[in-house]
Structure formats: structure tokens, C-alpha cells
Residue frames as a rotation matrix with the C-alpha (Angstrom) as fourth column:
MET 1
0.556 0.831 0.000 0.00
0.831 -0.556 0.000 0.00
0.000 0.000 -1.000 0.00
LYS 2
0.230 -0.547 -0.805 3.01
0.308 -0.743 0.594 2.31
-0.923 -0.385 -0.002 0.22
LEU 3
-0.421 -0.428 0.800 3.45
0.858 0.098 0.504 2.33
-0.294 0.898 0.326 -3.57
PRO 4
0.445 0.605 0.660 0.94
0.782 -0.622 0.043 5.15
0.436 0.497 -0.750 -4.21
ILE 5
0.895 -0.168 -0.412 2.70
0.158 -0.746 0.647 7.30
-0.417 -0.644 -0.641 -1.61
VAL 6
-0.102 -0.989 0.103 6.10
0.419 0.051 0.906 6.61
-0.902 0.135 0.410 -3.17
THR 7
-0.240 0.086 0.967 4.72
0.969 -0.038 0.244 7.35
0.058 0.996 -0.074 -6.64
TRP 8
0.785 0.588 0.195 3.10
0.563 -0.808 0.172 10.56
0.259 -0.025 -0.965 -5.43
THR 9
0.641 -0.627 -0.444 6.30
0.108 -0.499 0.860 11.66
-0.760 -0.599 -0.252 -3.68
ALA 10
-0.363 -0.782 0.507 8.38
0.655 0.173 0.736 10.85
-0.663 0.599 0.449 -6.75
GLY 11
0.157 0.523 0.838 5.90
0.945 -0.327 0.028 12.82
0.289 0.787 -0.545 -8.84
ARG 12
0.954 0.166 -0.249 6.29
0.255 -0.885 0.389 15.84
-0.156 -0.435 -0.887 -6.58
ARG 13
0.197 -0.965 -0.175 10.06
0.182 -0.139 0.973 15.57
-0.963 -0.224 0.148 -6.81
LEU 14
-0.383 -0.293 0.876 9.93
0.885 0.156 0.439 15.35
-0.265 0.943 0.199 -10.59
ALA 15
0.634 0.650 0.419 7.64
0.717 -0.697 -0.004 18.39
0.289 0.302 -0.908 -10.65
LEU 16
0.758 -0.454 -0.468 10.26
0.057 -0.669 0.741 20.22
-0.649 -0.589 -0.481 -8.58
ALA 17
-0.280 -0.888 0.365 12.90
0.492 0.194 0.849 19.14
-0.824 0.417 0.383 -11.08
ALA 18
0.053 0.392 0.919 10.71
0.990 -0.139 0.001 20.41
0.128 0.910 -0.395 -13.91
CYS 19
0.948 0.299 -0.108 10.49
0.316 -0.927 0.203 23.81
-0.039 -0.226 -0.973 -12.24
GLY 20
0.359 -0.899 -0.253 14.26
0.032 -0.259 0.965 23.87
-0.933 -0.354 -0.064 -11.76
LEU 21
-0.394 -0.495 0.775 14.91
0.757 0.304 0.579 22.90
-0.522 0.814 0.254 -15.38
ALA 22
0.450 0.626 0.636 12.39
0.859 -0.499 -0.116 25.48
0.245 0.599 -0.762 -16.61
LEU 23
0.896 -0.184 -0.404 14.12
0.061 -0.850 0.523 28.12
-0.440 -0.493 -0.751 -14.52
LEU 24
-0.073 -0.989 0.125 17.50
0.214 0.107 0.971 27.07
-0.974 0.097 0.204 -15.87
ALA 25
-0.188 0.062 0.980 16.23
0.969 0.173 0.175 27.08
-0.159 0.983 -0.093 -19.44
GLY 26
0.818 0.552 0.163 14.84
0.566 -0.823 -0.053 30.58
0.105 0.135 -0.985 -18.93
CYS 27
0.656 -0.650 -0.384 18.21
-0.162 -0.618 0.769 31.79
-0.737 -0.442 -0.511 -17.68
GLY 28
-0.118 -0.841 0.528 20.17
0.335 0.467 0.818 29.98
-0.935 0.273 0.226 -20.35
SER 29
-0.636 -0.129 0.761 18.62
0.768 -0.014 0.640 31.14
-0.072 0.992 0.108 -23.56
GLY 30
-0.348 0.451 -0.822 17.43
0.179 -0.829 -0.530 34.70
-0.920 -0.332 0.208 -23.86
SER 31
0.083 0.382 -0.921 16.98
-0.866 -0.430 -0.256 34.57
-0.493 0.818 0.295 -27.61
THR 32
0.611 0.161 0.775 16.39
0.138 0.943 -0.304 31.91
-0.780 0.292 0.554 -30.15
SER 33
-0.451 -0.836 -0.311 18.84
-0.344 -0.159 0.925 31.12
-0.823 0.525 -0.216 -32.87
SER 34
0.551 0.643 -0.532 17.97
-0.734 0.069 -0.676 30.64
-0.398 0.763 0.509 -36.51
SER 35
-0.475 -0.798 -0.371 20.44
-0.878 0.456 0.143 27.78
0.055 0.393 -0.918 -36.79
SER 36
0.195 0.664 0.722 17.66
-0.632 0.648 -0.425 25.21
-0.750 -0.373 0.547 -37.01
SER 37
0.982 0.147 -0.114 19.11
-0.178 0.566 -0.805 23.79
-0.054 0.811 0.583 -40.22
PRO 38
0.301 -0.936 0.185 22.51
-0.346 0.074 0.935 22.29
-0.889 -0.345 -0.301 -39.50
SER 39
0.228 -0.205 0.952 22.48
0.733 0.679 -0.029 20.59
-0.641 0.705 0.305 -42.91
ALA 40
0.920 0.089 0.382 22.49
0.332 -0.696 -0.636 23.98
0.209 0.712 -0.670 -44.62
THR 41
0.694 -0.714 0.095 25.56
-0.657 -0.574 0.488 24.94
-0.294 -0.401 -0.868 -42.62
SER 42
0.107 -0.702 0.704 27.32
-0.119 0.694 0.710 21.65
-0.987 -0.160 -0.009 -43.24
SER 43
0.734 0.175 0.656 26.68
0.587 0.323 -0.742 21.80
-0.342 0.930 0.134 -46.99
SER 44
0.869 -0.469 0.156 29.21
-0.300 -0.752 -0.587 24.63
0.393 0.463 -0.795 -47.20
ALA 45
0.716 -0.602 0.353 31.74
-0.238 0.265 0.934 22.57
-0.656 -0.753 0.047 -45.22
ALA 46
0.540 -0.525 0.658 33.46
0.788 0.590 -0.176 21.45
-0.295 0.613 0.732 -48.42
ALA 47
0.762 -0.216 0.611 34.40
0.236 -0.786 -0.571 25.02
0.604 0.579 -0.548 -49.28
SER 48
-0.080 -0.773 0.629 36.38
-0.637 -0.446 -0.629 25.67
0.766 -0.452 -0.457 -46.09
PRO 49
0.108 0.215 -0.971 36.68
0.283 0.929 0.237 22.48
0.953 -0.301 0.040 -44.06
SER 50
-0.693 -0.452 -0.562 38.13
0.621 0.021 -0.783 23.96
0.366 -0.892 0.266 -40.88
GLY 51
-0.951 0.300 0.076 35.90
-0.305 -0.865 -0.398 27.03
-0.054 -0.402 0.914 -40.46
SER 52
-0.231 0.932 -0.278 32.67
-0.802 -0.020 0.597 25.66
0.551 0.361 0.753 -41.88
ALA 53
-0.071 0.164 -0.984 32.97
0.261 0.955 0.140 22.29
0.963 -0.247 -0.110 -40.14
LEU 54
-0.866 -0.303 -0.399 33.70
0.461 -0.172 -0.870 24.06
0.195 -0.937 0.289 -36.86
CYS 55
-0.770 0.630 0.095 30.66
-0.637 -0.765 -0.094 26.30
0.013 -0.133 0.991 -37.29
ALA 56
0.010 0.775 -0.632 28.46
-0.518 0.545 0.659 23.31
0.855 0.321 0.407 -38.15
ASP 57
-0.346 -0.217 -0.913 29.78
0.550 0.741 -0.384 21.48
0.760 -0.635 -0.137 -35.10
ALA 58
-0.998 -0.017 -0.060 29.08
0.057 -0.632 -0.773 24.51
-0.025 -0.775 0.631 -32.90
ALA 59
-0.412 0.909 -0.067 25.52
-0.848 -0.356 0.393 24.69
0.333 0.219 0.917 -34.27
ALA 60
0.061 0.393 -0.917 25.00
-0.059 0.919 0.390 20.98
0.996 0.030 0.079 -33.59
LEU 61
-0.698 -0.375 -0.610 26.35
0.576 0.213 -0.789 21.39
0.426 -0.902 0.067 -30.06
ARG 62
-0.902 0.404 0.153 24.05
-0.432 -0.822 -0.371 24.35
-0.024 -0.401 0.916 -29.44
SER 63
-0.093 0.908 -0.410 21.08
-0.715 0.225 0.661 22.33
0.692 0.354 0.628 -30.68
SER 64
-0.103 -0.024 -0.994 21.97
0.391 0.918 -0.062 19.41
0.915 -0.395 -0.085 -28.40
LEU 65
-0.927 -0.277 -0.253 22.39
0.343 -0.354 -0.870 21.77
0.152 -0.893 0.423 -25.46
ASP 66
-0.621 0.769 0.151 18.98
-0.747 -0.639 0.184 23.32
0.238 0.001 0.971 -26.16
GLN 67
0.133 0.657 -0.742 17.41
-0.264 0.745 0.613 19.85
0.955 0.114 0.273 -26.06
LEU 68
-0.436 -0.374 -0.819 19.12
0.650 0.498 -0.574 19.15
0.622 -0.783 0.026 -22.74
ARG 69
-1.000 0.022 0.007 17.91
-0.021 -0.763 -0.646 22.44
-0.009 -0.646 0.763 -21.27
HIS 70
-0.429 0.900 -0.078 14.34
-0.898 -0.416 0.145 21.96
0.098 0.133 0.986 -22.46
VAL 71
-0.831 0.133 -0.541 13.76
0.087 0.990 0.110 18.35
0.550 0.044 -0.834 -21.42
SER 72
0.098 0.934 0.344 10.23
-0.663 -0.196 0.722 17.69
0.742 -0.299 0.600 -20.20
VAL 73
-0.858 -0.463 0.223 10.57
-0.453 0.478 -0.753 16.29
0.242 -0.747 -0.620 -16.69
GLN 74
0.369 0.929 0.003 8.19
-0.867 0.344 0.360 13.43
0.333 -0.135 0.933 -16.02
PRO 75
0.771 -0.044 0.635 8.47
-0.405 0.736 0.542 9.89
-0.492 -0.675 0.550 -14.59
GLY 76
0.721 -0.527 0.449 10.86
0.669 0.699 -0.254 8.83
-0.179 0.484 0.857 -17.40
ALA 77
0.965 -0.261 -0.013 12.96
-0.257 -0.939 -0.231 12.00
0.048 0.226 -0.973 -17.15
VAL 78
0.348 -0.899 0.266 16.19
-0.377 0.125 0.918 10.36
-0.858 -0.419 -0.296 -16.03
SER 79
0.043 -0.323 0.945 16.41
0.690 0.694 0.206 8.34
-0.722 0.644 0.253 -19.25
GLN 80
0.776 0.277 0.567 15.56
0.614 -0.541 -0.575 11.40
0.147 0.794 -0.590 -21.38
ILE 81
0.849 -0.525 -0.059 18.12
-0.464 -0.794 0.392 13.58
-0.253 -0.306 -0.918 -19.61
THR 82
0.136 -0.822 0.554 20.70
-0.031 0.555 0.831 10.80
-0.990 -0.130 0.050 -20.02
ALA 83
0.296 0.037 0.954 19.93
0.889 0.356 -0.290 10.51
-0.350 0.934 0.072 -23.75
ASN 84
0.947 0.074 0.313 20.18
0.196 -0.904 -0.380 14.28
0.255 0.421 -0.870 -24.20
LEU 85
0.641 -0.764 0.081 23.39
-0.470 -0.307 0.827 14.31
-0.607 -0.568 -0.556 -22.17
ASN 86
0.066 -0.599 0.798 24.89
0.459 0.729 0.509 11.64
-0.886 0.333 0.322 -24.43
ASN 87
0.610 0.214 0.763 23.91
0.790 -0.248 -0.561 13.70
0.069 0.945 -0.320 -27.50
VAL 88
0.955 -0.291 0.054 25.67
-0.296 -0.947 0.128 16.75
0.014 -0.138 -0.990 -26.06
LYS 89
0.331 -0.877 0.349 28.78
-0.237 0.281 0.930 14.69
-0.913 -0.390 -0.115 -25.28
ALA 90
0.178 -0.223 0.958 28.84
0.818 0.575 -0.018 13.35
-0.547 0.787 0.285 -28.85
ALA 91
0.831 0.172 0.529 28.45
0.467 -0.732 -0.497 16.84
0.302 0.660 -0.688 -30.31
LEU 92
0.812 -0.582 0.029 31.19
-0.476 -0.634 0.610 18.13
-0.337 -0.509 -0.792 -28.03
THR 93
0.200 -0.749 0.631 33.53
0.233 0.662 0.712 15.30
-0.952 0.005 0.307 -29.08
THR 94
0.400 0.018 0.916 32.98
0.914 0.068 -0.400 16.18
-0.069 0.998 0.011 -32.75
LEU 95
0.964 -0.036 0.263 33.63
-0.007 -0.994 -0.109 19.86
0.266 0.103 -0.959 -32.05
VAL 96
0.589 -0.792 0.162 36.83
-0.362 -0.079 0.929 19.05
-0.723 -0.606 -0.333 -30.12
THR 97
0.185 -0.502 0.845 38.05
0.660 0.700 0.272 16.86
-0.728 0.508 0.461 -32.99
ASN 98
0.417 0.060 0.907 37.47
0.866 -0.330 -0.377 19.54
0.276 0.942 -0.190 -35.63
ALA 99
0.996 -0.066 0.067 38.77
-0.084 -0.942 0.325 22.38
0.042 -0.329 -0.943 -33.43
HIS 100
0.483 -0.867 -0.124 42.25
0.472 0.377 -0.797 20.77
0.737 0.327 0.592 -33.46
GLY 101
-0.279 -0.644 -0.712 43.16
0.927 0.011 -0.374 21.90
0.249 -0.765 0.594 -29.95
ARG 102
-0.728 0.102 0.678 41.48
-0.077 -0.995 0.067 25.29
0.682 -0.004 0.732 -30.08
PHE 103
0.095 0.812 0.576 39.13
-0.718 -0.345 0.604 26.26
0.689 -0.471 0.550 -27.25
GLN 104
-0.319 -0.293 -0.901 40.73
0.188 0.913 -0.363 23.58
0.929 -0.285 -0.236 -25.06
ALA 105
-0.996 -0.053 0.067 40.04
-0.051 -0.256 -0.965 25.38
0.068 -0.965 0.252 -21.78
GLN 106
-0.388 0.922 0.016 36.37
-0.910 -0.380 -0.169 25.86
-0.150 -0.080 0.986 -22.66
THR 107
0.171 0.458 -0.873 35.81
-0.593 0.755 0.280 22.36
0.787 0.470 0.400 -24.05
SER 108
-0.631 -0.449 -0.632 37.50
0.232 0.669 -0.706 20.83
0.740 -0.593 -0.318 -20.99
ALA 109
-0.913 0.337 0.227 35.30
-0.369 -0.451 -0.812 22.90
-0.171 -0.826 0.537 -18.68
LEU 110
-0.007 0.957 -0.289 32.16
-0.990 0.035 0.138 21.79
0.143 0.287 0.947 -20.53
SER 111
-0.056 -0.085 -0.995 33.29
-0.229 0.971 -0.070 18.18
0.972 0.224 -0.074 -20.49
ALA 112
-0.918 -0.318 -0.237 33.86
0.167 0.232 -0.958 18.35
0.360 -0.919 -0.159 -16.72
ALA 113
-0.633 0.755 0.174 30.43
-0.722 -0.494 -0.484 19.96
-0.279 -0.432 0.858 -16.21
LEU 114
0.141 0.673 -0.726 28.82
-0.820 0.491 0.296 17.20
0.555 0.554 0.621 -18.30
ASP 115
-0.451 -0.373 -0.811 30.55
0.116 0.876 -0.468 14.57
0.885 -0.305 -0.352 -16.16
THR 116
-0.983 0.141 0.117 29.20
-0.152 -0.273 -0.950 16.28
-0.101 -0.952 0.290 -13.03
LEU 117
-0.215 0.962 -0.170 25.71
-0.975 -0.223 -0.024 16.27
-0.061 0.161 0.985 -14.57
LYS 118
-0.040 0.158 -0.987 26.00
-0.435 0.886 0.160 12.60
0.900 0.435 0.034 -15.46
THR 119
-0.830 -0.323 -0.454 26.86
0.263 0.493 -0.830 11.77
0.492 -0.808 -0.325 -11.85
ALA 120
-0.819 0.563 0.113 23.98
-0.467 -0.539 -0.701 13.92
-0.333 -0.627 0.704 -10.56
VAL 121
-0.022 0.831 -0.555 21.50
-0.951 0.153 0.267 12.29
0.307 0.534 0.788 -12.95
SER 122
-0.324 -0.163 -0.932 22.69
-0.034 0.986 -0.161 8.83
0.945 -0.020 -0.325 -11.88
SER 123
-0.990 -0.039 -0.135 22.12
0.135 0.000 -0.991 9.82
0.038 -0.999 0.005 -8.26
LEU 124
-0.495 0.866 -0.067 18.65
-0.837 -0.496 -0.232 11.10
-0.234 -0.059 0.970 -9.11
GLY 125
0.023 0.487 -0.873 17.79
-0.681 0.647 0.343 7.82
0.732 0.587 0.346 -10.81
ALA 126
-0.509 -0.324 -0.798 19.08
0.245 0.834 -0.494 5.76
0.825 -0.447 -0.345 -7.90
SER 127
-0.445 0.297 -0.845 17.58
0.887 0.016 -0.461 7.84
-0.124 -0.955 -0.270 -5.12
PRO 128
-0.176 0.435 0.883 15.01
0.463 -0.755 0.464 10.48
0.869 0.491 -0.069 -6.13
GLY 129
0.214 0.242 -0.946 14.86
0.961 -0.227 0.159 13.22
-0.176 -0.943 -0.281 -3.54
VAL 130
0.969 0.208 -0.136 15.09
0.197 -0.977 -0.086 16.91
-0.150 0.056 -0.987 -2.99
SER 131
0.345 -0.911 -0.225 18.87
-0.298 -0.333 0.895 16.84
-0.890 -0.241 -0.386 -2.64
THR 132
-0.378 -0.497 0.781 19.38
0.564 0.545 0.620 14.81
-0.734 0.675 0.074 -5.82
VAL 133
0.535 0.596 0.599 16.99
0.845 -0.381 -0.375 17.07
0.004 0.707 -0.707 -7.76
SER 134
0.898 -0.248 -0.363 18.93
-0.123 -0.935 0.334 20.04
-0.422 -0.255 -0.870 -6.44
GLY 135
-0.037 -0.972 0.233 22.16
0.035 0.232 0.972 18.37
-0.999 0.044 0.025 -7.53
VAL 136
-0.101 0.078 0.992 20.85
0.945 0.320 0.071 17.94
-0.311 0.944 -0.106 -11.09
VAL 137
0.860 0.468 0.203 19.67
0.507 -0.830 -0.234 21.56
0.059 0.304 -0.951 -11.24
SER 138
0.623 -0.711 -0.326 23.05
-0.265 -0.585 0.767 22.76
-0.736 -0.391 -0.553 -9.95
ALA 139
-0.276 -0.744 0.608 24.92
0.373 0.500 0.781 20.57
-0.886 0.442 0.139 -12.45
LEU 140
0.292 0.456 0.841 22.72
0.955 -0.087 -0.284 21.88
-0.057 0.886 -0.460 -15.27
GLY 141
0.962 0.011 -0.272 23.68
0.043 -0.993 0.114 25.40
-0.269 -0.121 -0.955 -14.21
GLN 142
0.103 -0.995 -0.011 27.36
-0.182 -0.030 0.983 24.45
-0.978 -0.100 -0.184 -14.52
VAL 143
-0.243 -0.112 0.963 26.72
0.819 0.508 0.266 22.97
-0.520 0.854 -0.031 -17.97
ASN 144
0.728 0.610 0.314 24.89
0.685 -0.624 -0.376 26.13
-0.034 0.489 -0.872 -18.97
THR 145
0.761 -0.501 -0.412 27.75
-0.270 -0.822 0.501 28.39
-0.590 -0.270 -0.761 -17.85
ALA 146
-0.216 -0.904 0.368 30.43
0.037 0.369 0.929 26.23
-0.976 0.214 -0.047 -19.46
SER 147
-0.033 0.255 0.966 28.50
0.939 0.340 -0.057 25.99
-0.344 0.905 -0.251 -22.72
GLN 148
0.935 0.352 -0.047 27.97
0.324 -0.900 -0.292 29.76
-0.145 0.258 -0.955 -22.86
ASN 149
0.398 -0.871 -0.289 31.72
-0.382 -0.444 0.810 30.27
-0.834 -0.212 -0.510 -22.35
LEU 150
-0.378 -0.527 0.761 32.56
0.433 0.626 0.649 27.77
-0.819 0.574 -0.008 -25.11
LEU 151
0.299 0.570 0.765 30.05
0.945 -0.067 -0.319 29.22
-0.131 0.819 -0.559 -27.58
ALA 152
0.914 -0.049 -0.404 31.31
-0.024 -0.997 0.068 32.73
-0.406 -0.052 -0.912 -26.84
ALA 153
-0.051 -0.999 -0.013 34.87
-0.254 0.000 0.967 31.58
-0.966 0.052 -0.253 -27.65
VAL 154
-0.360 -0.014 0.933 33.73
0.749 0.592 0.298 29.84
-0.556 0.806 -0.203 -30.84
ASN 155
0.682 0.713 -0.163 31.90
0.525 -0.632 -0.570 33.06
-0.510 0.303 -0.805 -31.75
THR 156
0.075 -0.726 -0.684 35.23
-0.328 -0.665 0.670 34.53
-0.942 0.174 -0.288 -32.88
ASP 157
-0.911 -0.408 0.055 35.09
-0.115 0.381 0.917 32.16
-0.395 0.830 -0.395 -35.88
CYS 158
-0.655 0.752 0.079 31.36
0.581 0.434 0.689 31.51
0.483 0.497 -0.721 -36.07
PRO 159
-0.899 0.280 0.336 29.20
-0.396 -0.848 -0.352 34.50
0.187 -0.450 0.874 -35.11
SER 160
0.000 0.977 -0.215 26.02
-0.648 0.164 0.743 32.38
0.761 0.139 0.633 -35.43
ALA 161
-0.055 -0.084 -0.995 27.28
0.481 0.871 -0.100 30.06
0.875 -0.484 -0.008 -32.66
SER 162
-0.735 -0.299 0.609 27.10
-0.250 -0.715 -0.653 32.93
0.630 -0.632 0.451 -30.20
PRO 163
-0.573 0.599 -0.559 25.21
0.818 0.374 -0.437 32.41
-0.053 -0.708 -0.705 -26.97
SER 164
0.492 0.848 0.197 22.29
0.858 -0.511 0.058 34.80
0.150 0.140 -0.979 -26.51
SER 165
-0.423 -0.708 0.566 23.57
0.647 -0.673 -0.358 38.30
0.634 0.215 0.743 -27.16
SER 166
0.065 0.485 0.872 21.04
-0.436 -0.772 0.462 39.93
0.898 -0.410 0.161 -24.85
GLY 167
-0.592 -0.366 -0.718 21.75
0.414 0.627 -0.660 39.34
0.692 -0.688 -0.220 -21.24
């Protein structure tokens, strides 16, 4: 008979996580980007492999980050956050490869923040509670800050990769 109470409590905790993620998303993206067509960007990659590929990678990373920030928190949220997290890690790996050592401080900071988020999400899945929800929200804040720093650095080569210009 305790199952409904556990389910209700978990539901409340997930609702709290949803509020935290919504708050984070609101802080993280003040404007929308028109880079919704990464294929258009990557079609020009043949002309200038280093610059165009880097810009396409930055756009793909930004798109993955947006999905991570806008995840809908519900009973299956841990698996969705994990999937989005894996997409961001893959996009970051591609960017790092094509950046050839550039932006190393920023990519390392984002990678570390993603690792922290992965640990926090694992804790949330294993033991849902206020402290683990808070840990995920805090880790998402670190990812948000690190990603803004990386995209600002990439902005020197790819102005469209810029984080929101209005603060």
C-alpha cells in the first residue's frame, strides 16, 4: 500500500525538477537562434573544411544543449536527460576533434560539467529526492555556464554560434 505514496512523492520531486529545469532554461537562452538547419551549414563545409565544419559542429552542439535544457521532466525523465546528455557529449567530441586543440580550456570545462551532470543524474535515478533534484539543477547550471563560455569563444570564428547576445 506504500506504492501510491512513493509514486506521489516521486511525482512531486519530478515536478520540482521540472520547475528547476524550466528556470535554468529561462536563464540559459534569452533569444532563439535561426540555426535550425545544421544541414544547410554543413553543406558549405566542403568550401572551407576547418571554419565551416567548426561552425556546423558549434551549431550541432548548441542544438543538443537546447534539447538538454528543455527536457520535459516526467516519470521517465532520467532516461531522457541521459539521452540528451549523451547527445551533447557526442556533439562536443565532434567539435573538439574539428577544433584541433582550439578552445581547449572551454571544451574541458564543458566536459567536466557534463561529467558532473552525469553523476547527478545517476544519483537522481538511484535515489530520487530533494537533494538529488537540487544536484541535477546545480549541475545543469554548470553545464549552462560552461557551454555559454565555449560558444562565446567559438563566436570569434562563427558568429552564429554565439550564446544569446542579450543578457
